[in-house]
C-alpha positions as a printed NumPy array, in Angstrom:
array([[200.462,  46.557, 247.356],
       [201.901,  43.739, 245.258],
       [200.834,  40.13 , 245.607],
       [203.541,  37.427, 245.655],
       [202.606,  36.317, 242.112],
       [203.298,  39.843, 240.824],
       [206.935,  39.347, 241.842],
       [207.432,  36.286, 239.632],
       [209.243,  38.215, 236.897],
       [211.994,  39.106, 239.362],
       [213.289,  35.541, 239.173],
       [212.985,  35.459, 235.382],
       [214.617,  38.721, 234.335],
       [215.924,  40.283, 237.574],
       [213.374,  43.104, 237.67 ],
       [209.661,  43.716, 238.027],
       [207.522,  46.816, 237.51 ],
       [204.563,  47.321, 239.85 ],
       [202.065,  50.033, 238.938],
       [199.926,  51.795, 241.565],
       [202.156,  50.519, 244.361],
       [200.716,  53.159, 246.706],
       [197.453,  55.087, 246.553],
       [197.363,  58.449, 244.779],
       [196.96 ,  60.334, 248.102],
       [200.009,  58.526, 249.517],
       [202.059,  59.432, 246.433],
       [200.891,  63.07 , 246.635],
       [201.849,  63.2  , 250.326],
       [205.338,  61.884, 249.61 ],
       [205.876,  64.348, 246.761],
       [204.691,  67.28 , 248.9  ],
       [206.944,  66.162, 251.754],
       [209.942,  65.879, 249.415],
       [209.384,  69.279, 247.806],
       [208.839,  70.965, 251.163],
       [211.937,  69.502, 252.772],
       [214.134,  70.266, 249.779],
       [212.838,  73.857, 249.691],
       [213.98 ,  74.179, 253.319],
       [217.505,  73.15 , 252.336],
       [217.435,  69.706, 253.937],
       [218.842,  67.865, 250.89 ],
       [222.439,  67.541, 249.757],
       [224.066,  66.78 , 246.397],
       [224.335,  63.035, 245.825],
       [227.706,  61.45 , 245.207],
       [229.295,  58.238, 244.017],
       [231.257,  55.759, 246.106],
       [231.191,  55.644, 249.884],
       [233.458,  56.115, 252.856],
       [236.785,  57.658, 251.855],
       [235.928,  57.075, 248.206],
       [232.799,  59.262, 248.301],
       [232.807,  62.211, 245.927],
       [230.287,  64.504, 244.277],
       [230.646,  64.209, 240.51 ],
       [227.77 ,  65.928, 238.743],
       [228.9  ,  64.697, 235.329],
       [228.081,  61.19 , 236.569],
       [225.177,  61.84 , 238.923],
       [223.095,  65.014, 239.051],
       [220.514,  64.478, 241.8  ],
       [220.121,  65.744, 245.34 ],
       [218.986,  63.39 , 248.106],
       [217.611,  63.276, 251.637],
       [217.826,  60.039, 253.627],
       [214.844,  58.809, 255.633],
       [215.343,  58.423, 259.381],
       [213.477,  55.179, 260.224],
       [213.178,  56.316, 263.84 ],
       [211.492,  59.622, 262.931],
       [209.131,  58.932, 260.038],
       [206.273,  61.319, 259.4  ],
       [202.858,  60.1  , 258.226],
       [203.734,  60.212, 254.506],
       [206.968,  58.317, 255.025],
       [205.333,  55.818, 257.384],
       [202.825,  54.692, 254.737],
       [205.7  ,  54.06 , 252.33 ],
       [207.831,  52.313, 254.958],
       [205.009,  49.952, 255.927],
       [204.391,  49.038, 252.29 ],
       [208.09 ,  48.299, 251.823],
       [208.077,  46.092, 254.921],
       [205.255,  44.061, 253.397],
       [207.294,  43.818, 250.199],
       [210.361,  42.659, 252.161],
       [208.335,  39.858, 253.736],
       [206.932,  38.824, 250.339],
       [210.405,  38.774, 248.768],
       [211.838,  36.664, 251.568],
       [208.892,  34.276, 251.419],
       [209.168,  33.842, 247.643],
       [212.946,  33.839, 247.174],
       [214.58 ,  33.168, 250.581],
       [216.785,  36.244, 250.179],
       [217.452,  36.877, 253.86 ],
       [216.595,  40.566, 253.534],
       [216.712,  42.201, 256.966],
       [217.569,  45.874, 256.581],
       [215.898,  48.62 , 254.54 ],
       [217.236,  52.072, 253.726],
       [215.761,  54.795, 251.545],
       [216.103,  58.4  , 250.455],
       [214.216,  61.027, 248.522],
       [215.804,  61.998, 245.203],
       [215.326,  65.047, 242.984],
       [216.833,  65.305, 239.512],
       [216.53 ,  68.841, 238.108],
       [215.731,  69.022, 234.408],
       [218.699,  67.982, 232.278],
       [220.321,  65.775, 234.918],
       [220.711,  62.008, 235.08 ],
       [222.842,  59.225, 236.538],
       [225.345,  57.331, 234.371],
       [225.27 ,  53.548, 233.981],
       [226.178,  51.725, 237.218],
       [225.311,  48.967, 239.672],
       [223.988,  49.569, 243.192],
       [226.736,  47.671, 245.008],
       [230.123,  48.834, 246.218],
       [233.36 ,  46.952, 245.548],
       [233.877,  46.43 , 249.295],
       [230.232,  45.999, 250.397],
       [227.702,  43.805, 248.602],
       [225.025,  43.778, 251.326],
       [222.553,  45.554, 249.044],
       [220.473,  42.868, 247.353],
       [217.312,  44.46 , 245.966],
       [216.903,  48.028, 244.679],
       [213.526,  49.776, 244.632],
       [212.579,  53.036, 242.92 ],
       [209.15 ,  54.552, 243.589],
       [208.205,  57.451, 241.336],
       [206.265,  60.54 , 242.419],
       [205.762,  62.381, 239.103],
       [202.188,  63.095, 237.97 ],
       [201.17 ,  63.286, 234.307],
       [204.511,  61.996, 233.054],
       [204.878,  60.801, 229.475],
       [207.636,  59.689, 227.116],
       [208.273,  63.245, 225.883],
       [209.402,  64.181, 229.41 ],
       [212.341,  61.726, 229.262],
       [213.877,  60.693, 232.569],
       [213.395,  56.953, 232.114],
       [215.136,  54.377, 234.253],
       [217.107,  52.279, 231.748],
       [217.835,  48.699, 232.832],
       [220.431,  46.564, 231.029],
       [219.685,  42.834, 230.784],
       [222.288,  41.2  , 228.601],
       [222.079,  42.846, 225.181],
       [218.587,  44.243, 225.857],
       [217.597,  47.544, 227.446],
       [214.309,  48.317, 229.177],
       [213.202,  51.937, 229.64 ],
       [210.712,  52.581, 232.444],
       [209.084,  55.982, 232.746],
       [209.051,  57.532, 236.252],
       [205.261,  57.915, 236.369],
       [203.627,  58.532, 239.736],
       [202.878,  55.336, 241.659],
       [205.205,  53.077, 239.634],
       [207.631,  50.953, 241.659],
       [210.58 ,  49.253, 239.968],
       [212.186,  46.385, 241.909],
       [215.447,  44.936, 240.611],
       [218.533,  42.952, 241.518],
       [221.139,  45.34 , 242.942],
       [224.083,  43.129, 242.065],
       [223.318,  41.896, 238.576],
       [221.561,  44.777, 236.833],
       [223.38 ,  47.777, 235.492],
       [221.103,  50.767, 235.065],
       [221.063,  54.49 , 234.461],
       [218.731,  57.456, 234.841],
       [218.25 ,  59.273, 231.562],
       [218.055,  63.085, 231.671],
       [214.542,  64.493, 231.973],
       [212.98 ,  67.646, 230.576],
       [211.327,  68.521, 233.893],
       [212.014,  67.984, 237.585],
       [211.991,  64.287, 238.467],
       [211.079,  63.072, 241.973],
       [211.396,  59.615, 243.504],
       [212.041,  57.545, 246.591],
       [214.944,  55.143, 246.155],
       [215.46 ,  52.273, 248.578],
       [217.484,  49.124, 249.092],
       [216.874,  45.882, 250.906],
       [220.057,  44.6  , 252.461],
       [221.33 ,  41.384, 253.95 ],
       [222.76 ,  41.738, 257.406],
       [226.588,  41.673, 257.253],
       [228.228,  38.551, 258.643],
       [230.431,  40.692, 260.86 ],
       [229.41 ,  44.061, 262.316]])
C-alpha cells in the first residue's frame, strides 16, 4: 500500500504510478475472479456516455466490464476495496479532496481493442475526481502493447498494464487512452467521487 509521500507526484503532474500496490496473491485472486465471472457471462460490453446518452461504440471503446457490488464483495474484491479505502483516506489527508464515494469495475480488453482518447467526467456530472487503474496482467512487456497513455500538455506518458501496477490520476484534467494490446488485457478500474451537492 502506498505511503502519503508516494502520492506527491499527483499534485505536480496530475498522476502517480504505484508499483506492487497489492500482493501477488491478491492480484492473482482478482484476475482469477475476473476470468471466472466473465466466462460465466456476467460481463457486458462497455459503452460511452451515461443515462440517455449511453451507447456501445466498439470503434471508440472495445472492452467488457463488470461492476463491483460494494455490498456483496468476495474475498478477492474485499482485499482490493480495503486497499482503496486506505488510499481514499490518504488522498483526503494530503489534498483535502473531499472524496466520499468509490466505484469500480473489472475490465477486459480482448487483443486488438482499446479505448480512444477521453476524460473520465461527463458533461453533466463532474463528481468523479480521481481515476484509478489496477492492472492484473502477469509477465507483460512493451511488445504486448496495451499501454495506458496519459496526456499532460504536449507530453505523453505510456504506462504498461503490468500486474500489481496502480495508476492514479486526475479524472477532470487528464485526457487518456488505452492503446490496443496483442493479448488479453485485464484490470480493475475505479473512481473516487465527491458527494453531489444535491441528491
